C-alpha positions in Angstrom: -9.5 -18.5 1.2 -11.9 -21.1 2.8 -12.3 -20.9 6.6 -11.2 -24.1 7.4 -8.1 -23.8 5.9 -7.7 -20.5 7.5 -8.1 -21.7 10.9 -5.7 -24.6 9.9 -2.8 -22.7 8.8 -3.3 -20.2 11.7 -3.2 -23.3 14.1 0.0 -24.4 12.5 1.4 -20.8 13.3 0.2 -21.3 16.7 1.8 -24.5 17.4 5.0 -23.4 16.0 4.9 -20.3 18.2 4.0 -22.2 21.4 6.8 -24.9 20.3 9.3 -22.2 20.0 8.2 -20.2 23.5 8.2 -23.6 25.2 11.5 -24.4 23.9 13.2 -21.3 25.0 11.5 -21.0 28.4 12.8 -24.8 29.3 15.9 -23.5 28.0 16.1 -20.4 30.3 14.6 -22.1 33.2 17.2 -25.2 33.1 20.1 -22.6 32.9 18.4 -20.9 35.7 18.1 -23.9 37.8 21.6 -24.9 37.1 23.4 -21.7 37.7 21.4 -21.2 41.0 21.9 -25.0 42.3 25.7 -24.5 41.1 26.1 -21.2 43.1 24.5 -22.7 46.0 26.7 -25.7 46.5 29.6 -23.2 45.6 28.8 -21.2 48.2 29.0 -24.3 50.6 32.2 -25.3 49.5 33.8 -22.0 50.0 32.6 -21.9 53.4 33.9 -25.4 54.3 36.9 -24.4 52.9 37.3 -21.1 54.5 36.4 -23.2 57.9 39.3 -25.6 57.1 41.7 -22.7 56.5 41.3 -20.9 59.5 41.7 -23.8 61.8 44.6 -25.8 59.7 46.1 -22.8 57.5 45.3 -24.9 54.1 42.7 -25.7 51.6 41.0 -28.9 51.4 42.1 -31.4 48.6 40.3 -31.0 45.2 39.4 -33.5 42.8 38.1 -34.0 39.0 35.2 -32.3 39.8 35.7 -29.4 42.7 39.0 -27.7 43.1 40.4 -25.1 45.5 43.0 -22.3 44.5 44.4 -20.2 47.1 44.8 -17.2 45.1 44.3 -15.5 41.5 48.4 -16.6 40.8 47.4 -20.1 41.5 44.0 -20.1 39.7 46.1 -18.6 36.4 49.1 -21.0 37.1 46.6 -23.9 36.3 44.3 -22.9 33.8 46.5 -19.9 32.3 44.3 -17.2 30.8 41.3 -19.4 30.2 39.9 -18.4 33.5 41.0 -14.9 33.9 38.5 -11.8 34.7 39.4 -8.1 35.1 38.0 -7.8 38.4 36.6 -10.9 41.2 34.1 -10.1 43.4 34.0 -12.4 46.4 30.7 -14.6 46.8 29.7 -13.8 43.0 30.1 -16.8 40.9 31.3 -16.5 37.5 30.6 -19.1 34.2 33.5 -19.9 31.7 33.5 -22.1 28.7 36.6 -23.0 27.1 35.2 -25.5 24.7 36.7 -28.6 26.3 34.8 -28.0 29.7 32.6 -25.7 31.7 33.6 -23.9 34.7 31.8 -22.5 37.8 34.1 -20.1 39.8 33.7 -18.7 42.8 36.1 -16.3 44.7 35.6 -16.3 48.7 37.7 -14.3 51.4 40.3 -16.3 53.4 40.8 -13.3 56.2 41.8 -10.0 56.7 45.0 -9.0 54.3 44.7 -12.0 52.6 43.6 -12.0 48.7 40.4 -14.0 47.9 41.0 -17.7 47.4 38.8 -19.7 44.9 36.8 -22.4 44.6 36.1 -24.3 41.1 33.5 -26.6 39.9 34.6 -28.1 36.5 32.0 -29.9 34.2 33.2 -32.1 31.4 31.0 -33.3 28.3 31.2 -36.8 29.8 29.7 -35.8 33.0 26.3 -34.8 31.7 26.5 -38.4 29.4 26.9 -40.2 32.7 24.1 -38.7 34.3 20.8 -40.4 34.5 17.1 -39.0 33.4 15.9 -37.3 30.6 18.0 -34.8 28.2 17.2 -31.4 27.8 15.7 -32.0 24.4 13.5 -34.9 25.7 12.0 -32.6 28.3 11.3 -30.1 25.6 9.9 -32.7 23.7 7.4 -34.0 26.4 6.4 -30.6 27.2 5.6 -29.9 23.4 3.4 -33.0 23.3 1.5 -32.2 26.7 0.8 -28.7 25.4 -0.7 -30.1 21.7 -3.8 -31.1 23.0 -4.6 -28.0 25.1 -3.5 -25.7 21.8 -5.7 -28.2 19.5 -8.8 -28.2 22.3 -8.5 -24.3 22.4 -8.5 -24.0 18.5 -11.4 -26.6 18.1 -13.5 -24.4 20.5 -12.4 -21.3 18.7 -13.4 -22.6 15.5 -16.6 -24.4 16.7 -17.8 -20.8 18.6 -16.3 -18.5 15.5 -16.3 -20.3 12.3 -19.6 -22.4 12.9 -21.8 -19.1 12.9 -19.8 -17.8 10.0 -20.4 -20.9 8.0 -24.1 -20.8 8.9 -24.2 -17.1 8.0 -22.5 -18.1 4.6 -24.8 -21.0 3.6 -27.6 -18.6 4.6 -26.6 -15.9 2.1 -26.2 -18.4 -0.6 -30.1 -19.0 -0.4 -30.5 -15.3 -1.2 -31.8 -15.1 -4.6 -29.8 -13.9 -7.6 -33.1 -11.7 -8.7 -34.7 -10.5 -5.9 -38.3 -11.4 -6.8 -39.4 -12.1 -3.2 -38.2 -11.5 0.6 -35.2 -13.9 1.6 -35.5 -16.5 3.9 -35.0 -15.5 8.0 -31.4 -14.8 8.7 -30.2 -17.6 11.2 -29.9 -16.8 15.1 -26.3 -16.2 15.7 -24.3 -16.4 19.0 -21.8 -13.5 18.0 -23.3 -10.1 18.4 -21.4 -8.7 15.3 -22.4 -11.4 12.9 -26.0 -11.1 14.3 -26.3 -7.5 13.4 -24.6 -8.4 10.0 -27.5 -10.6 9.1 -29.9 -8.4 10.4 -29.0 -5.7 8.3 -28.3 -8.1 5.3 -32.1 -9.2 5.8 -33.2 -5.9 5.9 -31.6 -4.6 2.6 -32.6 -7.8 0.8 -36.3 -7.2 2.1 -35.8 -3.4 1.0 -34.8 -4.6 -2.2 -37.2 -6.8 -3.0 -40.1 -4.5 -2.2 -38.3 -1.8 -4.7 -38.2 -4.6 -7.3 -41.8 -5.3 -6.7 -43.1 -1.9 -6.8 -40.7 -1.7 -10.1 -42.6 -4.5 -11.6 -45.8 -2.9 -10.7 -45.2 0.3 -12.3 -43.7 -1.0 -15.4 -46.5 -3.7 -15.7 -49.2 -0.6 -15.0 -47.6 1.3 -17.4 -47.3 -0.8 -20.0 -51.0 -2.2 -20.1 -52.0 1.6 -19.7 -50.0 2.4 -22.9 -51.7 -0.5 -24.9 -55.4 1.9 -24.8 -53.5 4.9 -26.5 -51.9 3.1 -28.6 -54.9 1.0 -30.1 -56.1 4.3 -30.6 -53.3 5.8 -32.5 -53.3 2.5 -34.4 -56.9 2.5 -35.6 -56.3 6.0 -36.4 -53.6 5.4 -39.0 -55.4 2.3 -40.5 -58.1 4.6 -41.0 -56.1 7.3 -42.8 -54.3 4.6 -44.7 -58.0 3.5 -46.1 -58.9 7.0 -47.2 -55.8 8.0 -48.6 -56.6 10.7 -51.4 -54.5 13.5 -53.0 -55.4 15.8 -50.0 -53.1 13.5 -47.7 -50.2 13.5 -50.2 -48.8 16.6 -48.4 -48.8 15.0 -45.5 -47.5 11.3 -46.5 -44.1 12.4 -44.7 -45.5 13.2 -41.3 -48.0 10.1 -41.7 -44.7 8.0 -42.2 -43.1 9.2 -39.0 -46.2 8.5 -37.0 -46.3 5.0 -37.9 -42.7 4.7 -37.3 -43.3 6.2 -33.7 -46.1 4.1 -33.0 -44.4 0.8 -34.4 -41.5 1.9 -32.0 -43.6 2.5 -28.8 -45.6 -0.4 -29.1 -42.6 -2.9 -29.8 -41.0 -1.1 -26.7 -44.6 -1.3 -24.4 -44.2 -5.4 -25.2 -40.6 -5.4 -24.7 -41.1 -4.0 -21.2 -43.9 -6.7 -20.6 -41.9 -9.6 -21.6 -38.5 -8.0 -19.7 -40.0 -7.6 -16.2 -42.7 -10.4 -16.2 -43.2 -12.0 -12.8 -41.4 -15.3 -12.4 -38.9 -15.1 -15.5 -40.9 -17.8 -17.5 -39.3 -18.9 -20.6 -40.0 -16.9 -23.8 -41.9 -17.9 -26.8 -38.6 -18.4 -29.0 -39.1 -19.3 -32.7 -37.0 -19.1 -35.9 -36.6 -15.3 -37.0 -35.5 -14.6 -40.4 -32.6 -12.1 -39.7 -31.9 -10.4 -43.0 -35.5 -8.8 -43.4 -35.7 -7.9 -39.6 -32.4 -6.0 -40.2 -33.4 -4.3 -43.6 -36.6 -3.2 -41.9 -34.9 -1.7 -39.1 -32.3 0.2 -41.3 -35.1 1.6 -43.5 -37.0 2.9 -40.5 -33.8 4.6 -38.6 -31.8 5.5 -41.3 -34.7 8.2 -42.8 -34.2 9.8 -39.3 -30.5 10.8 -40.0 -30.6 11.7 -43.7 -28.5 15.0 -42.7 -25.6 12.3 -42.5 -24.3 10.1 -44.8 -24.6 6.6 -43.8 -24.1 2.9 -45.4 -25.2 -0.4 -44.7 -23.0 -3.2 -45.5 -25.0 -6.5 -44.7 -23.3 -9.8 -44.9 -26.1 -12.0 -43.5 -27.5 -15.2 -45.5 -30.8 -14.7 -46.9 -31.9 -17.8 -45.1 -30.6 -17.6 -42.0 -32.7 -17.7 -39.2 -32.1 -16.9 -35.5 -34.5 -18.6 -32.6 -35.9 -15.5 -30.5 -38.9 -13.7 -29.5 -39.4 -11.4 -32.7 -40.4 -8.2 -30.4 -37.1 -8.7 -28.9 -34.9 -9.2 -31.7 -36.6 -6.1 -33.3 -35.8 -3.9 -30.3 -32.1 -5.5 -30.2 -31.7 -4.5 -33.8 -33.1 -1.0 -33.5 -31.2 0.0 -30.6 -27.7 -1.4 -32.0 -28.7 0.4 -35.3 -29.6 3.7 -33.7 -26.5 3.6 -31.3 -24.3 3.3 -34.6 -26.2 6.0 -36.2 -26.2 8.3 -33.2 -22.7 8.0 -32.0 -20.7 6.7 -35.1 -19.1 8.5 -37.6 -20.6 8.9 -40.9 -19.7 6.1 -43.0 -20.3 2.3 -43.3 -22.2 0.4 -40.6 -21.5 -3.1 -41.3 -23.7 -5.9 -40.2 -22.4 -9.6 -40.4 -24.0 -12.7 -38.9 -23.7 -16.5 -39.0 -25.4 -19.4 -37.0 -23.6 -18.5 -33.9 -23.6 -14.6 -33.6 -23.9 -11.2 -34.8 -21.7 -8.5 -35.4 -22.5 -4.6 -35.8 -19.3 -2.2 -36.4 -19.1 1.5 -37.4 -16.5 4.1 -37.5 -16.1 5.8 -34.1 -17.5 9.4 -34.1 -17.7 12.7 -31.7 -20.8 12.1 -29.7 -23.0 15.5 -30.7 -26.1 16.3 -28.7 -29.2 15.6 -31.2 -33.1 15.8 -31.3 -33.4 12.3 -30.1 -32.5 10.2 -26.7 -28.5 9.2 -27.7 -29.2 6.0 -25.6 -32.1 4.8 -28.0 -35.2 3.9 -25.6 -33.5 5.6 -22.4 -31.3 2.4 -21.8 -29.1 1.7 -25.1 -26.8 -1.1 -24.4 -27.9 -2.2 -21.1 -31.5 -2.7 -22.6 -29.6 -4.9 -25.4 -27.8 -6.6 -23.0 -30.8 -7.3 -20.7 -32.8 -8.6 -23.8 -29.7 -10.8 -24.6 -29.9 -12.1 -20.8 -33.4 -13.2 -21.1 -32.9 -15.0 -24.4 -29.8 -16.6 -23.1 -27.5 -14.6 -25.3 -24.6 -13.0 -24.2 -23.3 -9.4 -25.4 -19.3 -8.5 -26.2 -18.3 -5.0 -26.6 -14.9 -4.1 -28.3 -13.7 -0.8 -29.2 -10.6 0.9 -30.7 -9.2 4.1 -31.5 -11.1 3.6 -35.0 -13.9 1.2 -34.5 -16.6 0.0 -32.2 -18.0 -3.3 -32.2 -21.0 -5.2 -30.8 -21.3 -8.8 -30.9 -24.6 -10.4 -29.6 -23.6 -14.3 -29.3 -26.9 -16.1 -29.7 -25.2 -20.1 -29.6 -22.0 -21.5 -28.2 -19.5 -21.7 -30.9 
């Protein structure tokens, strides 16, 4: 969720909460003030009525609003059960709402031995309508409108002081490179201590990752270049042995073939490492590569290593089909895919299908058994295939069922 939307939602909740609290507070204050003022005037009326009764022996005459009753019987005779109460406490006001009128009733003492008398204030619905001034709803609305600017200012300040630094941190994080080829841009200074600490930790982690990546690149490049010298020596030696082939070399022909395959694999791996981890990730020199002869050569190189098992290749690739790729990387891809199928799959048919959009290799699932070679090809298995595909702008999709394992290399949008 976007930060602005989050703040907007919280602001709406805050406005509704403040509105509800204001309305409730106004309602309670209004009723408290009304009860307090009515009790005050009731006590004044009771005091005057008691003084008049003491001097004249009668209570004041009532009107439509203010009424007096000499005892509870007189009160009940007038209002029946509407204003009854189990126990009356002199000087303590009670309220009654009959639905047609609202009453404040206060009992008061007339003298020793006399039952409490009552003074009653009666409010009718039309009494409120006839009074001037704002209504309770209007007062609540005015106070709400006055509180909204305060809430808005507070919310804006919260967003500016908290949301602003978070947005700056987010914008800086987006500048971090996807591949840490170098140190990232300096993190912005943030006014919030926790965010500043987070930015500093992220900066340190990215610097460390960039340094590690640079060390890895240096190591791989140095290793690949250093391997070229012994590879050149072994290659020249194999070429010399080929030129001097005679009957004496015939018993060693199988071993020489294995040496040639191992030498070719090592040379291809060295070139692959140089291209995959080259600084700057410049565009690879892609050229049309005939696919069928490359697959057949990879099959010949690898199938001889698993002679103890029974595998067959079903190739469904057009003879004139070519794929734009770097030949060394495409060869590495096919070697890894076939090696995985031979070492992990059950004996049977390995099927390779290809068209102008993708290449698919599928084989029956088998139980992995420890063997002489690395079960993951050159040590990185499908990860290396995915890395190669990424460098050439391809995609790799792996699907697996209970009986079948399939890898699809998608080298064009279909």
